[in-house]
N, C-alpha and C positions, 0 to 999 in steps of 0.2 A: 503493499499499500504505499509506504514511504517513497519507494523507488518509482512507482508509476506517476505518483502526484508531482514529485519534484522534477522528474524527467519532462512531464508535460510543460511545466513552468519553464524549465531550461530551454526546451525546444521553441517555445513561444518568444522567449527573449532573443533567442538566436535568429529566429525568422523575422521578427520586427527589427531587429538590429540591422539586418542585411538591407531591408527596404529603407531604413533611415539613412544608411550610408549613401545609397542611391539619391535620395531626396537631398541630403546635405550636399552632395556633388552637384546636383542641378542648380541649388540656391547659390552656391558659391561660384559656379561656372557660368550661369546664365542670368539668374535672378529675375526679379519682376513679378508682377501679379499673376500672370499666366502661369509661370512656374509653381507658384504656391497652389493655384487651382488644380494643376495637374497632379501635384503631390497628394492633395486630398482625394482627388478622383481615384488615383491609383492605389491608395490605401484601401479604399472601398473594394476595388477590383481584387487586390491581393487577398483581403479577408474573405471575399465571396468565392474566390478560386479555391482556396485551401478548405473551405467549409464544404464545397461540392465533392472534394476528394474524401473528406470525412464521411459525408452522407453516402458516398458509393461504396467505400471499402470497409468501413467500420460496421460490423454486424450489430443489429438491435437486439438485446437479450430479451427473451421472452418475459412478459409481465405475469407475475403471479396475482391471482384474484383480479384479473382484467375486467375493468368496468368502462362504462361509457364515458366520454370525455366530459369533464364537469363544466359547468357554467362558471362565469367569473364570480357570481354570488357564492356558488358552492365552494370555489377554490378558496376565498376568503374565510369562509365558514370552516374549512378544513384546517386552516392556520390556527384558528382558535381552538378547534378540537384537539390538535396537536399540542398546543400550550397547556391545556387542561390535564394532560397526561404527565405532569411534572413528577408525581410520586413514582411513576413506573419507571421513568428515566431520569432519575435525579441527578446522577453524575453527568449525564449528557447535557442537561439544562444548566448545571453550574458551569460547564465548559462553555456553552453557548454564550452565557453572561460574560465570561472572560473574554471570549472571542469578540463579543460586541464592543468592548472597550479597545482591546489592543489592535484589531484589524481596522477600527475606525481611525485610530491614531496614525497607523502606517498609511492608509489610503489618504489621510489628510496631508501627511508629508508629501506624498506624490502629487496631490492636487494643487497645494499652495506653494509647493517648492519653487516652480518657475516664476510665480508672482513675488515671492520673497526675494528671489534672485535678482529680478529685474527692478523692482521697486526700492527694496531695502538696500540691497548690495550694489545695484547699478550695473549688473551683468548684461552684456550685449545679447541680441537674438542669436547671433552665430555661436557665442560661447555656450548659450542655453542648449542649442541644437547639439553641439559636440558633447556636452555633458550627458544629455540624454542618451547619445549613441554609446558613451562610455558605460553608462548605467547598464544598458542592454547586454554588452559584451562581458561586463564583470559579473553580472547576475547569472549568466548562462552557466559558466562553470562552478560558481559558488553554489547554485541550487543542487547541482550533483554532489558537491562536496557535503552538503548537509544530509544527503542520503547516507554516506558513509559515517557521518558523525551520529546519525540516528541508529545505525547498526551497532555502533560501539557503546554508546551512551544510553540508548533507549529514545523513542521518539519524543517523550515529555521533556526529558533533560535537554535534548538538542533544540527544541522548541523554545524552551526557558532561556538558553543560552542566546539564542537570536533575538529573544524579547529584551533581555538584559542589554544586549548590543544596541538595540534601538533606543532604550532608556538613556544610554551613555551618549548615543548619537544626538539625541534631543538636546542635551546639555551642551554637547560640542558645537551644535550649529550656532549657539549664542556667541561663539568666539570668532566667527568669520566676519571680516570687516575689510573695506577697501583701505589701501594705504593712503596716507595724506598726500595731497597733491603738491608736487614739488616743481616739476618742470613746466614751462610755459604751454607745450602742446599736450598736456595731460588735462586742461580745462575744457569745458564744453564750448565757451565762447571766447575767442581770442582776438585781441587788438594789436596790430602791428603797425609800427610807424614807418611811414613812406617818406624817405628823404626828398624825393623829387617833388612831390606835391606838398611836402611839409604838413601832412595831416595823417590821421589814422585809417586804416582799412581793417574791416572785421570779417571773420568767417566762423562758422560753427564746425566743431569737431564732431561729426556725426558718428564717428567710430570710438569716440572716448567713452561713451556711456549710453546705455539704453534710454535714459531719460532725455537725451538730446534728440531722440528720434520723433518725439510728439510734443505738441505745443497745446495741451488740451486739459492740463491739470488745474484744479482749484482747490485750495486748502486754506481754510480761515479767510484772512484778509487778502491773500495773494492770489489774483486771478491772472493766469498766464496770458490769456487772450488779451485782456486789458492792458497788461504790461507790455506785450508785443505791439499793441496799438499805440500806447503812450510813447514808446521809444523806437517806433518804426524806421526813423531815419538814422538810428544808431545801431540797429540789429540786422543780421543777414536773414530777413524774413520777406515772405511775399504774401500779398493778399489774394486770396482765392475768391473770385466773384461767385462762382457757383455755390460754394457753401457758405460764403460771407465771413470766413475766418482767415486768420493768419497761419502760415506754415513755415517751417525752416526752409531755407535754400542752401543746399549742401552739395558738395562734390560727389561724383559717382565713384571716384577712387580715393583711397586714403593718401595716395601720393600727390593728389591734386589739392589746390586751394581755390574755392570760389570767393573771390575778395569782394566786398561791398565798401564804397566810400562812406565815411562817417561825418554826419552833421550834428555837432553839438559837443558838449563837454563830458569826456569819458568818465570823469569822476562822479558825475550824477547817476549814471547806470550802474557804476560800481556800488554805490550806496543803496540802489534800488532793490538788490536781490538778497538783502540780508534775511528776509523771511521766505525765501524761495528754496527750490531744490537744485538751482543752477550754480555754476562756478564761472568766474570771469578772470581773465589774466591779460595784463598789458605788457607789451615788449617794446622798448624804445621810446622816444619822445619825452615830453614833459612828465608824463605819468609812468615812466619806466619802472618795471619790477612791482607795480601795484596790482593787487589781486583781492578777490573776495569769494568766499565760498558760503552759500546759503545755509541756513540752519537745517533745512530738510534735504540737504545733499547727502547721498550715501556715505561720504567720508567724514561728515560732521557728526561726531559723538560727544555725549556728555549730558544731553538733556533728557535721555531716556531712562526709565526705572532700572534698567539692567545693563546700562551702557558701560559700567565699570568693568564688565567681563570682556566684551570686544576691545575695549581700549587697552586693557592689560595684555591680552593675547597679541594684539596689533604690535604693542610696544616690544614684547619679549620674544615674539615667534615670528610674525609676518614681515615685519620691518627688517629685522637682522638678517633674515633669509632672502628679503627681496622678492617675496612671492606676492604677485599682483592678484586682484580679485577674481579674474577669469580663471586663473590656475587654482585658487582656492576653492572656487566652486566646482571645478573638475575633481579635486581632491574629494570634496564632499559628496559629489555624485558616485565616485568610486566606492566610498565608505557606505553609501545607501545601497549600491549594487550587491556588496558582500552579504547583505542581510535580507534583501528583498525576497529573493526566490525561495531561500530556506523557510522564512517565516511564513509565506503564503503556502508553499507546498506542504509543509509539516502540520500546519493548522488544518487543512483540508484532509489530510491523511488521518489525523487523530479523530476527526469527526466521522470519517468513513469507517473507521475500526469500531465505532460505538454506536452505530445505527443498525437496526435489524435489516438483514438483506431483503426480506418480504415487503419492507416498507421503505426501500432506499429512495424511490422517486419522491415520494411524500417528504421525507426528511431532507433530501438535497434540495427540494424546492423550498422547504422552510429555511434551509441554510441560506440559499440565495436571497430569500425575502429579508432575512435578518441582517444579512450584509448590507442590503441596499437601504434599509432603515437606519442602520448605523452610519451609513455614508453621510448622511446630512448632519449629525451631530458634531463631529470634529470640525469641519469648515465653519459651522455656526459658532462654535466655541472660540476658535481662532479669530474670526471676524469681530466677535464681541470683545474679546481682550485687546484686539488691535485698536479698536475704537475707543475703549476706556482707557488704555494705557498706550502700548505701541506694539510693533510687530514681534519684537523679541519677547515680551511677556506672552504674546499669542503662541509662539513656538513653545515656551515653558508650559503653557496649558496642555499642550499635546502630550508632554512627558507625563503629566498627572494621569491622563487616560491609560498610557502604557503601564504605569505603576499600578493602577487598580487591576488591569488584566493580569499582571505577574502575580499580584497578591491572591487573586481568585484562583490561578492555576494551581496553588498549593493544595486546594481542595478537590482537584480533579484526579479520580483513581481510575486510570484507563482500564485496568483489568476488571474492575467492577462494572464499568461501562460496556465492556465486551460481554460480560456475563449477562448483563440486562438485555443486551441485543439478542444473544443466543436464546434466552428464555422466550423473548417475544417471537422469534422465528419458530420456535418449537410449538408455541400456542397456535400461531397461524397456520401451521402445517399439520396440527393434530397430532403432534408427536409427544410422547410422555417424557418429562425430563426427570422422572424418578431414578432412572439408570444413569 
């Protein structure tokens, strides 16, 4: 059971990773909206094509006590009926409660990870894609490794090891932070002195951060569109008549610069971004070496409830090693990949070992339903904590869910669960269990 469950996840990561590599090559090599649409469409075809292979070559096992297909109302009624059998499958339901908490936390990390990376850490789209590819190819062999670990330690101990790893990882995420901006070309908006015209020219570094790619954020008193309108003669922006909004004007290549002449005093726009998520640097001229980094910029730390953690880690780990945020995020992705497959595969394996074979369809349907219900709790908790405090507190709240799951796993007796399943099978098949 451990082997087939982990192997299924491992092959899934490998198959998805192969397609992601193709998509990444297309995005880097060609780019554009048409490529993005093609990638989405090809994902659907990839999914559908391999599903057809499954339907054609994987035999459907015969159903015991075959009944007519239930209506939706009957299906929901069956979920309630299954829940009422708590006393008959006590161990299984304790496990399902533990599963509710830890799988919700794991799925939340996967769901909000790209958002956390882009908004909080300032990771670029390309870095996000590379990280997801790395997760796939690290998760593939690690899922198989957890099968060996389960053979040596037992399924429950191996799953607990992965959950404790997730718990440690949830705290480790708090320590990732962009390095402080040092050189001129690391800032989002750059002003360069032109000796010939004796004035400043400006361009936006589209490749410096994900936040430079959009001009649509509004937080508190800082409205990016209003700011772009007020300083339109000093920013590399263009007004789009169709949408009635401003957008960045940026070069198509990292090696190019799309320069705009500046009208006005650069010092005024430097002061204007204090409450924003942007950074501005000036090189040459009367304002040479002047810069400002907004309080909401990814590299700005100190105002958050838990910012002492990333500040300390940045000072003693990332800065001495010179590891930029893109590489930090890839390291984080590989850490996630080591735990992802094992925790998912083994959690499904344990469930499969403790359900009666004669009611496997019913219980796996319940398993799926339970997982979907759980999927809403984690993101809601993360969003609530982020709004009330900040994103790092939101991450810490996910660790609480994992801790609850680990605690409940102490009360899961897999052998008792297997015995309960065998007894139910015997009853359904009319076999005496006295012998």
